[in-house]
N, C-alpha and C positions, 0 to 999 in steps of 0.2 A: 618053249621057254620065250618068254616076251622079251622084246629088247628094252634097255635101262631107258627110263626117259627121265628128263631134268626136270623138278618140280621144286617151288618154294616150299619151304619146310613150315608146317604148322606147330611142330614142337620145339624146334632149337630156331628160335627167331627172336632178334633182339629191335629190328626195325621192320623188314619186310619178310624176312626169312629166305631172301637169297643167297647169303652164305652159309646158312644151316643146308639148304638144299644143294649148293655146290659141293658141300662139304660132303652130303650124301653120296652123291652122283661120283665125284671123284675118289671116293673112300680116303679122306683126310680130314683132320681134325677141322671142325668149322671155324675157330680161332685161327687156324693159319689162313684160311680163306677171308677172314676179316681182315687180317693182316696184310694181303697183298692188295684188298681194296683200298685199305688205308694208305698205302705206298702208292698207288696208283693216283689216289686222290691228291696226295701232296708233292706227287711228279706232273702238274701240269693240269691238275682238275678233272684229267679224263676220268676217275674213278669214279667220281662223283656222277657224271652223265653215264657212263657204263652202268652203274648201281641203279639208278632211275629207270634207264630204258630195260634191263633186265626186269626189274621189279613190276613193269608193264607188262612185258612180253611174256615172260615165262610164268605157266599156271601154277596156282596154288596146288599142294597134295592133296589128292583126293580124301576126303573123310573115311577114318577106318582103315588107314595104310600104317 
């Protein structure tokens, strides 16, 4: 059994697929992940920086998965 890996989603994306990938990884609704990012954004702008870093660092989901 392969360990679970975090990827940016190809199917459930609004901007970069980060929230869709986080939703898949943590088995939560991606909308909830988007709400968390938005709260972090409005709580000092940390969410925007974290989202951009995640967009750069987290690889995109391989094709066919």
